[in-house]
C-alpha positions in Angstrom: 17.3 -105.1 95.6 17.8 -101.3 95.2 17.7 -100.1 92.3 21.2 -98.4 92.2 22.6 -103.0 92.1 22.9 -104.2 89.3 21.7 -107.2 88.6 24.0 -108.2 86.5 27.6 -108.5 87.8 31.0 -110.0 85.7 32.7 -112.3 88.3 36.6 -114.3 86.7 36.3 -117.9 85.8 39.4 -118.5 85.5 42.6 -117.3 83.5 41.3 -115.6 81.0 37.8 -115.9 81.3 34.9 -113.8 82.1 31.1 -114.4 82.9 28.1 -112.5 83.6 27.0 -112.9 86.8 23.0 -112.7 87.5 22.7 -111.8 91.3 19.0 -112.7 91.5 18.6 -116.5 90.5 22.8 -117.1 91.7 23.6 -118.0 87.8 27.1 -117.2 85.8 26.4 -117.1 82.1 27.5 -115.8 78.8 31.9 -116.3 78.8 34.1 -114.0 77.8 37.0 -114.2 77.2 37.9 -110.1 78.6 36.1 -108.8 81.3 35.5 -105.4 79.1 33.2 -108.1 77.0 32.0 -109.7 79.7 31.4 -105.9 81.3 29.5 -104.6 77.7 27.1 -107.8 77.8 26.2 -107.1 81.6 25.7 -102.9 81.3 22.9 -104.4 78.0 21.2 -107.2 80.3 20.7 -104.9 83.3 19.5 -102.3 80.6 17.0 -104.5 79.7 16.3 -105.7 82.5 15.5 -102.1 84.3 13.7 -101.5 80.8 10.9 -104.6 81.7 11.2 -103.3 85.5 9.6 -99.7 84.7 7.2 -100.9 81.4 
């Protein structure tokens, strides 16, 4: 995985159901009713993961 790729992405799980997918572990979590809400969570998780890697 390069630094250009995001570890966390958004997947649709049904009508009005989105989850944040962890590409490293293969686990879907953080359910959300909107893509925008799930994307905000994914962005926050990616930022936290990058900060942890840069320590």
